[in-house]
C-alpha positions, 0 to 999 in steps of 0.5 A: 300396793304403793304407800305414798307419804303425802299424795294418797292418789299415787297409790292408784296406778290409774292416776299415773298419767294424770297431773297432780291437780287432776288427781287432787280433784278425786281427793276433793270428791272423796272428801265431799262424797264420803264425809263419813269415811274421811271426816267422822270415822277418824275423829271417832277413832281418835276419841276412842284411842284417847279413852283407851289410852288414858283410861285403859293404860293406868288400869292395865298398869295397876292390874297387870305386871307390865313392869317386867314386860314394858321398860319404864322410866325409874321416877314417877315424873318421867313415867307421867311425861312418857304416859302423856307423850306416848298418849298424844303419839298414839292418838295422833297416829290413830287419827292419821291412819284412819284418815288415810284409810278413809281417803283411800277407800273414798278415792277407790269409791270415786274410781268405781263410780264409772262402773256398771251398777249391775255387773261391775264392768267398767264403762270407761271408753264406751261410746256415749249415745244420745236419744233424739237429735238434741244434745240433752244431757238427760238423754245421754246414755251408755250401754254396758258391754258385759250385761247389756244394761242401758245407763243414763249418765245423769242417773249414774252421776257421771259426765261424758268426761268421766268416761274418758279412759285415764290413759287418754287424760294426759296433760300436754307438756306445753301447758302453762309454759311461756312461749 
């Protein structure tokens, strides 16, 4: 697995051919479609980490012989400073790690939206059929090659653009250049 620092969508090899703005659309969709993973879980984890650190550490320091295992500053003032600074670092690290994991799972869920709900086979690249002569979006469907199930695109929450393979979504290098 790749571990990028600032662009979480670069963890996925499917996005290698896409521009950053196209990939950021998936990050925004992950925030919109999975608010529990990307917003609520990191806050809950930060609150639990705050309680664990600022309540659990003093109790552990008093009841356990941690001085022989954990290097501590000699004076009480420096112990208080280290306690506060390390507590802030622990809480913020917990928040950022759970947020990044939530974004990762949200993007992964967005990528799997174009899979068959029955068998899990990818529906990308399959021809889109239409029932009837009029190009009504409610009548556009795709048939899974693995299980043969017919899926209406609106029922899946997909557009025809979502079924274009990622390799074919390459942005032309001449886009946004001056003549």
